[in-house]
N, C-alpha and C positions, 0 to 999 in steps of 0.2 A: 553652497553652504556658506552663508554670510558669516563674517568674522565675529560680529556682535549681534546675535539674534535678540529680538524683543520678546518679552513674555507672552504677549498675544500670539506671536509666531510659534513659540514653543507649545502654548496651549492648543493651537490648531494642529500641530504635528501629533500631540498625544491624543487628541480627539479622533483624528483620522486613523491613528493606529488602533485605537479601541474598536472603531467601527470595522475596520478591515480584519482584525484578528477575530472579532466576534462573528463576522459573516463566514470566514473560513472554518472557524471552530463549530459553528452551528451545523454546517454541512457535514463535518465529520461526526459530530454527536448524533445527528439525525440518522446516520447509518450504523450507529452502535459501535463506533470505533473507540479504542482505548484512549486515544488522545483526542478529546472532544473540545467543548467550548472553553473551559478554563485552561487547559493545557496550551491550546493554540493562542489564546489571548495573552497568557503570561509569557510565552516565548516571543510573541510579536512585540509586546510592551518592553520586555527586557532588551531586545535588540534596538528598539527605538530610543530607550533611555540611554543606552550605551553610546548611540550616535549623537544624542544631545550632549552628552558629557564630553564627547570628543569635540563637538562644535564649540563648546564653552572653553575647552582647553587649547583651542587653536591660537588664542591670543597670548598664551604663555611663551616665554622664551625657551630656546633650546639650550644647547651646551654653551656655557661661557668659556672664556679662554683659560680659566683656572680650574675647570671641573672635568671630571671623567664621565659624568652622566649626560645623557641626551634624552630629551623628551620626544617620544614618538607616539602621539595620541592614536594614530591609525592602527596600532597593534591591538587596541581594545576591540574594535569590531572583528578583527581577525580571530581573536580569542573567542569571541561569541560564536562565530561560525564553526570553529573547531569544537567547542563545547557542545553545541547542539547536535553534533554528530553522534555523541554518546546517547543522547536522548532518542534520537532517531534509530540507533542500533537497538535500543531496548524495545522499540515498537515492532521490530521485525521478528516474527516467530515462524518456526517450521512445525507444521502439523502433518505428520505422516509424510506423504510425498508432495505436500503443498507448502509453499512459502507465502505467508500472509503478513500484512503490515507494511509492505513496501510503499504503497501510496500514502499511508499515514506518515511514514518517515520523510517522504518527499514533501508532503504538505507542511510538516514542521520546519523543514529546511526553507521552503518557500516563504512561509510566514516570517521566518527570521530575516530573510533578505528584504521582504517588504517592509518590515519594521525598520531596518536600516535605512531604507529609502525615506520613509516619513521622518525618522529621527534626524537624518542628515539634511532635511529641508527640500528634497527632491519630490515635491508634492505631485507634480504631474506624472512623473515616473512611477511613483507609488500607486496612484489612482489607476494608471494603465496596467500595472501588475495586478491590482485587485480585480479589475474587470476581466483580464485574461485568466486569472486563476479561477474566478467563479465560473467562467465559460467552460474551463477544462473540467472542473469538479462536477458541475451540474449538467452542462450541455453534452459533453462527450460521454457521460454515463448513459444517457439515453441511447446514444449510438452503440456503445459497447453492449448494452442489453439486447440489441437486435442482431449483433454479430454472432455467428456460430464459431465457437471456440473448440480447441482440441481438448478432449476429456480422456482420462485414462482410469482404468480400474482392473481389479484382479477377480476373476471368477473361479471358485472352487466347487467342483461337482463331485459328489460321492454317489456311486451307483453300484449295482450288482455286478459281480465279476462277469456274468454272462449277459449283462444288459446292453444298454446303448453304447456303441463305440464312440471314440473321440471324433471320428470322421462325421458321424451323424450330428453331433452337437456343434462341431465346427461349421457344418453346412448350414445349420439353422441360424447360427450367429452371423455368418457372412451374408445370409439372405436378408437379415434385418439391417445390413449396412454397417456392421462392425468389423473392424480389422482385428484379426485373431492371431495370436502366437501361443502355441502350446509350450508352457514352461516346464511342466514335470508331470509324471505319471507314477502313482504309487499303487502297487498291487498287494492285496492282503485279503481279508475277508470281504472287503469291498474295494472297488477301484476308485481311487481319488485322482481327479483330473484338475490340473491348475492351468488356467488360461490368462494371458495378458491381453486386455482389450483396449481399443482406442476407437473413438468416434467423435463426431462433431455435433455440438448442440449449443443452444443459447444458454447464457449464464443463468437465466431464470428458470430453465428446465432442470429440475432437481430430481425428478422421478427416474428410477432405473429403467432401462429399456424394456419394453413390453414382452420381448422375446424370452426374457428370463422366466416369466410365468409359464410359458409354453414348455420350456425345458424342465422346470420344476414339476410339471404335471405328467411327464413321461413315466410310464409304469416302472421303469428300472431305476429311476433317480430316487435315492433315499434322502439326500440332503443337498442344499445349494447354499453357498455363502458368497456374498457380494462385498468386496472391499474397495473402497475409493481411496 
């Protein structure tokens, strides 16, 4: 970080910041995330401008012999990193038993650090961070889409009191490759069975397992409810 940066140098930092923040934000916006192009670009620009301000303040004097004040410009980027944590925390949501927005929050934090690099004049480091970040967001997503991940759901089956037993339903579920745990049984005018299921599937496979149709077509089954 040069002590007295020139205006062309500062313009280059801001231009690279805009390009880097826009690329990261375009990836997030393309996938319908809450923090898209404008959010990532603003976060990245704010971090870069803060580091430029720090760079311009490096030439100022610190505490004089008759003063109780001390100038510490490096506290400014530290405050930026702390403040962006609140933005990232707002992007993380819990929907039922799923937690979403963690990647978006990490992307905002990454865009902030990248902006600090460009704003501080570490151009090579910022470009390396941009290349690695794009490789993670675009490249690894293709790999994740092909991985089989652990899925969980709850199956509620209502059947006749004299109908299919839970052993029969469990047998069909396990034959389809699902792990089954019987959570509860309710006896009344009809028997309600609640199962906790887990299985492995790709992230792009959103359809319920085909075995549910077979269970729903059993003569004794009155209703079937699938909760993810």
